[in-house]
C-alpha positions as CSV (number, residue, x, y, z in Angstrom):
1,X,0.0,0.0,0.1
2,X,1.2,3.3,-0.8
3,X,1.4,6.8,0.8
4,X,-1.7,9.0,-0.4
5,X,1.1,11.8,-0.7
6,X,4.4,10.5,-2.1
7,X,7.3,12.4,-0.7
8,X,9.5,11.9,-4.1
9,X,9.1,12.3,-7.8
10,X,9.7,8.7,-8.6
11,X,9.5,6.8,-11.8
12,X,11.0,4.3,-14.0
13,X,13.4,3.5,-17.0
14,X,11.1,2.4,-19.2
15,X,12.9,-0.2,-20.9
16,X,13.3,-2.2,-17.5
17,X,9.7,-3.4,-17.9
18,X,11.6,-5.9,-20.3
19,X,9.5,-5.4,-23.5
20,X,8.7,-3.1,-26.2
21,X,5.1,-1.5,-26.0
22,X,2.4,-1.0,-28.9
23,X,1.9,2.8,-28.1
24,X,2.8,5.3,-25.5
25,X,-0.6,4.8,-23.9
26,X,0.4,1.7,-23.1
27,X,3.4,2.8,-21.5
28,X,1.5,5.2,-19.1
29,X,-0.8,2.7,-18.3
30,X,1.7,0.2,-17.3
31,X,3.6,2.8,-15.4
32,X,0.6,4.5,-13.6
33,X,-0.4,0.6,-12.6
34,X,2.6,0.9,-10.4
35,X,2.6,4.8,-9.4
36,X,0.4,7.5,-9.8
37,X,2.1,10.5,-11.6
38,X,5.3,8.5,-12.6
39,X,8.1,10.2,-14.4
40,X,9.8,8.4,-17.1
41,X,13.6,7.8,-18.1
42,X,12.6,7.1,-21.9
43,X,14.6,5.8,-24.4
44,X,12.1,5.7,-27.5
45,X,14.0,3.1,-29.7
46,X,14.3,0.7,-26.9
47,X,10.7,0.7,-26.1
48,X,8.5,1.9,-29.2
49,X,8.9,0.1,-32.5
50,X,7.5,3.0,-34.3
51,X,9.8,5.6,-33.2
52,X,10.7,7.7,-36.3
53,X,14.4,8.0,-37.4
54,X,14.9,10.7,-36.6
55,X,12.4,11.7,-34.1
56,X,10.0,14.5,-35.1
57,X,8.1,17.2,-33.5
58,X,4.9,15.8,-34.5
59,X,5.8,12.5,-33.2
60,X,7.0,14.0,-29.6
61,X,4.0,16.2,-29.2
62,X,1.9,13.0,-29.9
63,X,3.8,11.1,-27.7
64,X,3.6,13.7,-24.7
65,X,-0.1,14.0,-25.0
66,X,-0.5,10.2,-24.9
67,X,1.5,10.2,-21.6
68,X,0.0,13.0,-20.2
69,X,-3.7,11.7,-20.5
70,X,-2.6,9.2,-17.7
71,X,-0.7,11.8,-15.6
72,X,2.9,10.2,-16.9
73,X,5.6,12.5,-18.1
74,X,9.0,12.2,-19.7
75,X,11.7,13.1,-17.0
76,X,14.7,12.4,-19.1
77,X,14.9,11.5,-23.0
78,X,17.6,8.9,-22.9
79,X,20.0,9.3,-25.6
80,X,23.1,7.5,-24.4
81,X,25.9,7.7,-26.7
82,X,29.7,7.7,-26.8
83,X,30.4,11.1,-27.2
84,X,34.2,10.5,-27.5
85,X,34.0,7.4,-30.0
86,X,37.2,6.9,-31.8
87,X,35.6,6.5,-35.4
88,X,35.1,10.2,-36.7
89,X,32.2,8.8,-38.9
90,X,30.5,6.8,-36.0
91,X,31.0,9.8,-33.7
92,X,29.3,11.9,-36.2
93,X,26.3,9.6,-36.2
94,X,26.4,9.7,-32.2
95,X,26.1,13.3,-31.9
96,X,23.6,13.9,-34.8
97,X,21.5,11.4,-32.6
98,X,22.0,13.5,-29.5
99,X,21.4,16.7,-31.3
100,X,17.6,15.0,-32.7
101,X,17.0,14.8,-29.2
102,X,17.8,18.1,-28.1
103,X,15.7,19.4,-31.1
104,X,12.4,17.6,-29.9
105,X,12.8,17.7,-26.2
106,X,10.5,20.7,-26.1
107,X,7.7,19.0,-27.8
108,X,8.1,16.0,-25.6
109,X,7.5,18.2,-22.6
110,X,10.9,19.8,-22.3
111,X,12.6,16.8,-20.6
112,X,16.2,16.6,-19.9
113,X,18.5,15.0,-22.5
114,X,20.8,12.4,-20.9
115,X,23.9,10.7,-22.1
116,X,27.1,8.9,-20.1
117,X,30.5,10.5,-21.3
118,X,31.9,7.6,-23.1
119,X,35.3,5.6,-23.7
120,X,38.1,5.7,-26.4
121,X,37.3,2.0,-26.7
122,X,34.7,1.7,-29.3
123,X,32.8,-1.0,-27.2
124,X,32.7,1.7,-24.5
125,X,34.9,-0.2,-22.1
126,X,37.4,0.6,-19.6
127,X,40.3,2.2,-21.7
128,X,43.1,4.0,-20.0
129,X,43.6,6.5,-23.0
130,X,40.0,7.8,-22.0
131,X,41.7,9.8,-19.4
132,X,44.5,11.6,-21.1
133,X,44.5,15.2,-21.5
134,X,44.1,14.8,-25.4
135,X,41.0,13.2,-25.0
136,X,39.6,15.5,-22.2
137,X,40.2,18.3,-24.6
138,X,38.4,16.7,-27.4
139,X,35.5,16.0,-25.0
140,X,35.1,19.5,-24.0
141,X,35.0,20.8,-27.5
142,X,32.1,18.1,-28.0
143,X,30.4,19.2,-25.0
144,X,30.7,22.6,-26.3
145,X,28.9,21.6,-29.6
146,X,26.1,19.9,-28.0
147,X,25.6,22.6,-25.4
148,X,25.5,25.1,-28.1
149,X,22.8,23.1,-29.6
150,X,20.8,22.8,-26.1
151,X,20.9,26.7,-25.4
152,X,19.4,27.2,-28.7
153,X,16.7,24.9,-28.2
154,X,16.2,26.2,-24.5
155,X,16.7,22.5,-23.0
156,X,18.8,21.1,-20.7
157,X,21.5,18.3,-21.4
158,X,22.6,16.1,-18.6
159,X,26.0,14.3,-18.2
160,X,26.1,11.1,-16.0
161,X,29.6,9.8,-14.5
162,X,30.7,6.3,-14.6
163,X,33.4,5.5,-12.3
164,X,36.4,3.6,-13.6
165,X,35.0,3.7,-17.0
166,X,34.0,6.9,-18.9
167,X,35.6,10.4,-19.4
168,X,33.7,11.7,-16.6
169,X,34.4,9.0,-14.0
170,X,34.3,10.5,-10.6
171,X,32.5,13.7,-9.1
172,X,35.7,16.0,-9.3
173,X,35.8,15.5,-13.0
174,X,31.9,16.3,-13.2
175,X,32.4,19.4,-11.3
176,X,35.2,20.6,-13.6
177,X,33.0,20.4,-16.5
178,X,30.1,22.1,-14.9
179,X,32.4,24.9,-13.8
180,X,34.2,25.1,-17.1
181,X,30.7,26.0,-19.2
182,X,28.8,27.5,-16.0
183,X,25.6,27.0,-18.3
184,X,22.2,26.5,-17.0
185,X,21.6,24.2,-20.0
186,X,24.6,21.9,-18.6
187,X,23.8,19.8,-15.5
188,X,24.4,16.4,-14.4
189,X,22.4,13.2,-13.4
190,X,23.6,11.4,-10.3
191,X,23.5,8.0,-10.2
192,X,24.9,7.0,-6.7
193,X,25.8,3.3,-7.7
194,X,27.5,4.4,-11.1
195,X,30.0,7.1,-9.6
196,X,31.0,4.7,-6.8
197,X,34.5,3.1,-7.8
198,X,34.4,-0.3,-8.9
199,X,36.3,-1.6,-5.6
200,X,34.2,0.4,-3.5
201,X,34.9,3.2,-1.0
202,X,36.2,3.0,2.5
203,X,33.5,5.0,4.1
204,X,30.3,5.4,2.3
205,X,28.9,8.5,4.2
206,X,32.0,10.8,3.7
207,X,32.6,9.8,0.1
208,X,29.1,10.6,-0.7
209,X,28.8,13.7,1.4
210,X,31.8,15.1,-0.5
211,X,30.5,14.2,-3.7
212,X,26.9,15.8,-3.4
213,X,28.1,18.8,-1.6
214,X,30.3,19.4,-4.6
215,X,27.5,18.6,-7.2
216,X,24.5,19.7,-5.4
217,X,24.0,23.0,-7.3
218,X,24.4,20.8,-10.7
219,X,22.2,17.7,-10.1
220,X,18.8,17.8,-11.9
221,X,18.0,14.0,-11.8
222,X,19.0,10.7,-10.0
223,X,18.9,7.2,-10.6
224,X,18.1,4.7,-8.1
225,X,19.5,0.9,-8.1
226,X,21.9,-1.3,-6.0
227,X,24.8,-3.2,-6.2
228,X,26.5,-6.5,-5.1
229,X,30.1,-7.9,-5.5
230,X,31.1,-9.6,-8.1
231,X,34.5,-11.7,-9.4
232,X,34.1,-9.8,-12.7
233,X,32.4,-7.5,-14.8
234,X,32.8,-7.5,-18.9
235,X,33.0,-3.6,-18.9
236,X,36.0,-3.4,-16.7
237,X,38.1,-6.5,-18.4
238,X,41.5,-5.1,-16.5
239,X,39.8,-5.2,-12.9
240,X,40.5,-8.0,-10.6
241,X,37.5,-8.9,-8.4
242,X,35.7,-8.3,-6.0
243,X,34.0,-5.4,-8.3
244,X,30.9,-3.7,-8.4
245,X,27.9,-5.2,-10.0
246,X,25.5,-2.2,-10.2
247,X,22.7,-4.0,-11.9
248,X,20.6,-4.7,-9.0
249,X,16.8,-3.7,-7.9
250,X,17.0,-0.9,-5.1
251,X,16.7,-2.6,-1.9
252,X,18.1,-5.7,-2.8
253,X,21.8,-5.1,-2.8
254,X,24.6,-3.6,-0.4
255,X,24.0,0.2,-1.1
256,X,23.4,2.1,2.4
257,X,20.4,3.6,0.9
258,X,19.4,5.2,4.1
259,X,22.7,6.7,4.6
260,X,22.6,8.0,1.1
261,X,19.0,9.6,1.2
262,X,20.1,11.3,4.4
263,X,22.7,13.0,2.5
264,X,20.2,14.0,-0.3
265,X,18.3,15.7,2.0
266,X,21.1,17.4,3.8
267,X,22.1,19.0,0.6
268,X,18.5,19.7,-0.6
269,X,18.4,17.6,-3.6
270,X,15.6,15.7,-3.3
271,X,13.2,17.7,-5.3
272,X,14.4,16.2,-8.8
273,X,13.0,13.4,-10.7
274,X,14.4,9.9,-9.5
275,X,14.0,6.9,-12.0
276,X,14.4,3.3,-11.0
277,X,16.8,1.2,-12.8
278,X,17.4,-2.4,-13.2
279,X,14.2,-3.2,-11.5
280,X,12.1,-6.3,-11.8
281,X,8.5,-5.8,-12.5
282,X,7.8,-8.7,-10.2
283,X,8.9,-7.0,-7.2
284,X,8.9,-3.3,-8.3
285,X,6.1,-2.5,-5.8
286,X,8.4,-3.6,-3.1
287,X,11.4,-1.5,-4.6
288,X,9.0,1.6,-4.3
289,X,8.0,0.8,-0.9
290,X,11.6,0.3,0.1
291,X,12.2,4.1,-1.4
292,X,9.4,5.6,0.6
293,X,10.1,3.7,4.0
294,X,13.9,4.3,3.7
295,X,13.7,7.9,2.8
296,X,11.1,8.8,5.6
297,X,13.5,7.2,7.8
298,X,16.8,8.9,6.7
């Protein structure tokens, strides 16, 4: 049984329902069946077969209206690309895809448009060259290009850090990017599991307190999931176990969410959309209740 008044703006990464949908209305009804006024992390090509390539204003507006009929909205348009892809032709295709997302975001209801920040390995796995000065300079130029498009359209692009793998792999690098551009159209998506180093941290409270205090002015969205330890992970081929396996429904792993939620409260970043990742539809109701209860106790 859910609270009559939800404390958090919660929703779902749509493709974690595990299937493609016949229509945006079907997505809305599914989301609504778990939570009223749900927000969505929406990656159209993963959940709707009839998504046009490229996406159009008309399609975006129709999708927005179909969701709104049931009180559901897109909080973030997931357009996850490798913005430092080593192949120039493939990189250009990636950037064009993201720019298309920035072009239709207003028609879709003015959501954020988000991406991770990629690797110099074409497979988007850990690659030491990703953290060279040359790649950092190249990355900033690419962000500048995309940000110019975001500002032109009056929408916001979000960058997400992934530890030990992507160009932005820790809170300090994220802060550096935000401070470099100082644009209200560039903000960050905070994923507490993804930003944690693959071998963990010595003290969760101090690590997240420092990270959130640093990034609080820039956090506009969050992901919620959990992790367990594994012997190895494919995206980190050079890492020796145990390593973080961050593909677990929230409340079913090792993340100290009461502590994390307390830090979110401390720095007033709890009024942003939060979407669940890697959830199991069969246990989703329990995951939602875990979030509400743990947040209330934090």
